[in-house]
C-alpha positions as CSV (number, residue, x, y, z in Angstrom):
1,M,14.5,20.5,-25.9
2,S,12.9,23.1,-28.0
3,E,13.0,23.4,-31.8
4,P,15.6,25.8,-33.2
5,A,14.1,29.0,-34.5
6,A,13.5,29.2,-38.3
7,N,16.1,31.4,-40.0
8,P,14.3,34.3,-41.6
9,A,17.1,34.8,-44.1
10,V,16.4,31.5,-45.8
11,T,14.1,31.9,-48.7
12,A,12.3,29.3,-50.6
13,F,12.1,29.6,-54.3
14,P,9.0,28.5,-56.1
15,A,9.1,25.6,-58.5
16,P,9.6,26.6,-62.1
17,T,6.5,27.0,-64.1
18,I,6.7,24.9,-67.2
19,S,3.9,23.9,-69.4
20,L,6.0,22.2,-72.1
21,P,7.3,18.7,-71.6
22,L,11.0,18.0,-71.1
23,G,13.2,15.6,-73.0
24,L,12.3,14.2,-76.4
25,Q,8.6,14.7,-75.7
26,I,8.9,18.4,-76.6
27,L,9.4,17.4,-80.2
28,R,5.9,15.9,-80.2
29,T,4.3,19.3,-79.4
30,Y,3.4,22.1,-81.8
31,S,5.8,24.4,-79.9
32,G,8.7,22.0,-80.2
33,A,8.0,21.5,-83.9
34,L,7.8,25.3,-84.5
35,I,11.2,25.8,-82.7
36,C,12.7,23.2,-84.9
37,L,11.3,25.0,-88.0
38,E,12.6,28.3,-86.7
39,I,16.1,26.7,-86.4
40,I,16.0,25.1,-89.8
41,F,14.5,28.0,-91.8
42,G,16.6,30.5,-89.8
43,G,19.7,28.6,-90.8
44,L,18.6,28.7,-94.4
45,V,18.2,32.5,-94.2
46,W,21.7,32.7,-92.7
47,I,23.2,30.5,-95.5
48,L,21.3,32.3,-98.3
49,V,22.3,35.8,-97.2
50,A,25.9,34.7,-96.6
51,S,26.0,33.2,-100.2
52,S,24.8,36.4,-101.9
53,N,27.0,39.2,-102.9
54,V,25.7,41.3,-100.1
55,P,25.1,44.3,-102.3
56,V,24.0,46.5,-99.3
57,P,26.2,45.5,-96.4
58,L,24.5,47.7,-93.8
59,L,21.0,46.3,-94.4
60,Q,22.1,42.7,-95.0
61,G,24.5,42.8,-92.1
62,W,21.5,43.3,-89.8
63,V,19.7,40.4,-91.5
64,M,22.8,38.2,-90.9
65,F,23.0,39.4,-87.2
66,V,19.4,38.6,-86.6
67,S,19.5,35.2,-88.4
68,V,22.7,34.1,-86.6
69,S,21.6,35.3,-83.2
70,T,18.1,33.8,-83.3
71,F,19.5,30.6,-84.7
72,F,21.8,30.1,-81.7
73,C,19.3,31.4,-79.2
74,S,16.6,29.0,-80.5
75,S,19.1,26.2,-80.5
76,V,20.0,26.8,-76.8
77,Y,16.3,27.2,-75.9
78,L,15.5,23.9,-77.5
79,L,18.5,22.2,-75.8
80,L,17.3,23.4,-72.4
81,F,14.1,21.5,-72.9
82,L,15.7,18.5,-74.6
83,L,18.2,18.0,-71.9
84,G,15.8,18.7,-69.1
85,L,17.7,21.7,-67.8
86,A,14.6,23.9,-67.8
87,D,13.4,22.0,-64.7
88,R,16.5,23.0,-62.8
89,I,16.3,26.7,-63.5
90,N,13.7,28.4,-61.2
91,T,11.9,30.8,-63.5
92,D,8.5,31.2,-65.1
93,W,9.3,29.5,-68.4
94,N,5.9,30.4,-69.9
95,L,6.7,34.1,-69.5
96,M,10.2,33.6,-70.8
97,D,8.8,31.8,-73.8
98,V,6.5,34.7,-74.6
99,L,9.2,37.3,-74.1
100,Y,11.8,35.5,-76.2
101,H,9.4,34.8,-79.1
102,F,8.1,38.4,-79.0
103,T,11.7,39.8,-79.2
104,A,12.6,37.3,-81.9
105,L,9.5,38.2,-83.9
106,L,10.3,41.9,-83.8
107,L,13.9,41.3,-84.9
108,Y,13.0,38.9,-87.7
109,F,10.2,41.2,-88.9
110,S,12.8,44.0,-89.2
111,A,15.2,41.7,-91.0
112,L,12.4,40.5,-93.3
113,V,11.6,44.1,-94.3
114,L,15.2,45.0,-94.9
115,E,15.9,41.8,-97.0
116,A,12.8,42.5,-99.0
117,A,13.9,46.1,-99.6
118,V,17.3,44.9,-100.9
119,T,15.7,42.3,-103.1
120,A,13.1,44.8,-104.5
121,A,15.8,47.4,-105.2
122,R,17.2,45.3,-108.1
123,G,18.7,47.6,-110.6
124,V,18.8,47.1,-114.4
125,I,21.7,48.7,-116.3
126,R,20.4,50.8,-119.1
127,S,22.5,52.9,-121.3
128,T,21.2,56.5,-121.5
129,N,23.9,57.7,-123.8
130,S,25.4,55.6,-126.5
131,S,28.8,57.3,-126.2
132,I,29.1,56.4,-122.5
133,P,28.8,52.7,-122.0
134,G,27.4,51.5,-118.7
135,C,25.6,54.7,-117.9
136,V,22.9,54.0,-115.4
137,T,19.5,55.6,-114.9
138,A,18.7,55.4,-111.2
139,P,15.2,54.4,-110.0
140,S,13.1,56.6,-107.9
141,G,14.2,54.8,-104.6
142,N,17.3,55.5,-102.6
143,I,18.8,52.0,-102.9
144,L,20.0,50.6,-106.2
145,T,21.5,47.1,-106.3
146,F,23.0,45.3,-109.3
147,L,22.1,41.6,-109.0
148,D,22.4,39.0,-111.7
149,N,19.6,36.4,-112.0
150,R,21.4,34.0,-109.7
151,Q,22.0,36.6,-106.9
152,Y,18.5,37.9,-107.3
153,S,17.1,34.3,-106.9
154,I,19.1,33.8,-103.8
155,N,17.8,37.1,-102.3
156,V,14.2,36.2,-103.2
157,A,14.6,32.8,-101.5
158,A,16.1,34.5,-98.4
159,T,13.2,36.8,-98.3
160,I,10.7,34.0,-98.5
161,F,12.4,32.0,-95.8
162,A,12.7,35.1,-93.6
163,F,8.9,35.4,-94.0
164,V,8.4,31.8,-93.1
165,V,10.6,32.2,-90.0
166,T,8.7,35.3,-89.0
167,L,5.4,33.4,-89.2
168,C,6.9,30.6,-87.1
169,Y,8.0,33.1,-84.4
170,A,4.5,34.7,-84.5
171,C,2.8,31.3,-84.0
172,S,5.2,30.4,-81.2
173,M,4.6,33.7,-79.5
174,F,0.8,33.3,-79.8
175,M,0.9,29.7,-78.4
176,G,3.3,30.8,-75.6
177,F,0.9,33.7,-74.8
178,R,-2.0,31.2,-74.5
179,R,0.1,29.0,-72.2
180,W,1.2,31.9,-70.1
181,Q,-2.4,33.1,-69.6
182,M,-3.6,29.6,-68.3
């Protein structure tokens, strides 16, 4: 008997390209440690912005969106490697790593700039006319926020942690780019 003809409609998928280890071994790599730092410090940015008075909701709403979205995306990304599910999904994980961290870097950089703008726009109430209490002289910028010392400190901390998270995403993107080029 002759062999049956091969079905041309059947396609073979290549094995996934993964340079990072699966399971708990990912936590022993620099990339795994950076992802953990992204999650921890991103969660702190989320908590700090949520605990402030949110003086400019449009700007700090974007910061909240970015911090919450990247927190959950980084958590899912880490869980894919911790649970070994990345081996079952046929894709180029090195390219996915670069694309994800590049996108997260752009989003977090924009959030960092907006959070720093809100923090830097701290207004001070000055009376310009003694007969009208609470009269305010506006600064030269377009944004004026009234923050007490506690709220100002919270926004400064959120800005610093947003900067740290942005650096973590930049380092992760750089290391992912090097893995992708190999």
